[in-house]
C-alpha positions, 0 to 999 in steps of 0.5 A: 472465494477468499483472497489476501490483499497485501500492502506495498512500501515505497522504496524512495519517492521523488516528486519531480514536477507539478502538472498543469492539472494540479497533480504531481509527477512522481518517481518511486519504486513500489514493493509488495510486502506480506502485510495482508487484509482478508477478503471474501466474496459469497453470493446471497445464495451461498450465504443465506444465513446472512441478513440482507437489507431490502433491495440490496445487491451488495452487503459489506461486512467489515472487521479488524481495524475500523474502516471510516466512511459509508459502505458505498464509498469503500473501494471494494464496493466500487470495484464490485459496481465497476464490474457489475456495470459490465458483467451480470454479477449476482448480488454478493456479501463482501467480508473484509478483515482489515489488518493493513492500517489506513492512512499509512502510505501502504496502499491498503485500500488500493490493494483491497480494490484490485484484489476484489477485481481479481477475485470477482474475475476468478470467481465468476470466470469473467473474460478479462486479461491482466491488461484489461484488469489493470485498465479497470483498476486504474479507474479506482485509483492511481496506484490500484493497477500495481496490485494486478501483477503485484511485483516490484515496479518503478512507478512514474506519472502520478504513480500510475505508470509501471515499469517492472523491476524483475531483478529487484529482490529483498528476499532474505531481508526482514522488515519492521514497520511502525505506524504512529497514531498520527494522521498526515494529510496527503493534500498538506504533504503535497502543498509543502513539497518543492518538486525537483529532478533527482540527481540519481535515478531510483532504478540505479540506486536500487541496483546497489546493496541496501546498505548503500541506498541512503548514502546514494540518495534514495529518499522520500521527498515528503519526509522533510515537510512531514518530519518538520510538522510531526517530529515524532515521525522523524524520531521513529526513523532514527530509532529504526536506524539505531536498531540496525536497519540498513535502510529506513524510510517513510512510505508514501506520504506517511505516516508509516515508516519501515526499516530493512534489516539483514536476516540475522538482525536481532529485532526486538519481540512484540512486547519490547516493540510496544514499549519502544513505540508506544501507541504505534502499530508495529509489524515485522516479517521476513521478505520472501520476494 
């Protein structure tokens, strides 16, 4: 069985307060975008040609963008083990092809983990509702549960409490995503933040036309400190506006940036984008949700 985990972007991100446990309460809007990885699961019996290490019950096969770390630390493997502790799952091969950049604020690892839970539920007919799957996804990461329903949502808490936003749609817009070859430490990004309550709620701003979001105060609080340390990231945001974006922002704590363009905008072709944004991952698509 095969599935296609998709990324998300943050439409605004406010760090509102530091919690007693050292984490921060956030307010943000998660919005799914059609930048996808590929994830497939086969049992050892279904795929006998694949080599299996002695005693293994799960083998991870990875392609595409390189994945750092050991296989056992990968969230898709952790997702398998989470459900195997509860249900009699057979040994499996996990094939993953990474297209969503890591360390980009796009939720790629979280999406892979949650789509793995969904895939295992469907493939092996596990008796789990979406609510029950959300609870298990939340054990793997704060934003993982978002990808169970995978629809626009206002996120609060540490990014783990979701309120659906069924009336929010960017259908017809085009997105241009640019991810520079710069690593932004989430820990460092939080360390430089000054928590504050936003003047206007993101949910109110999101009801306005996209071209009014910036002036109305939709911001990503991480941008101030990240742009100060990495001016090249801020320069990319400026370039997105120069290209005609109605709204541009960093996603999460970075380092990717996105611009939202009207459907008739003339976004440069791939070859030109590579010249404009050298050493960057660039991706563009029409949004259909």
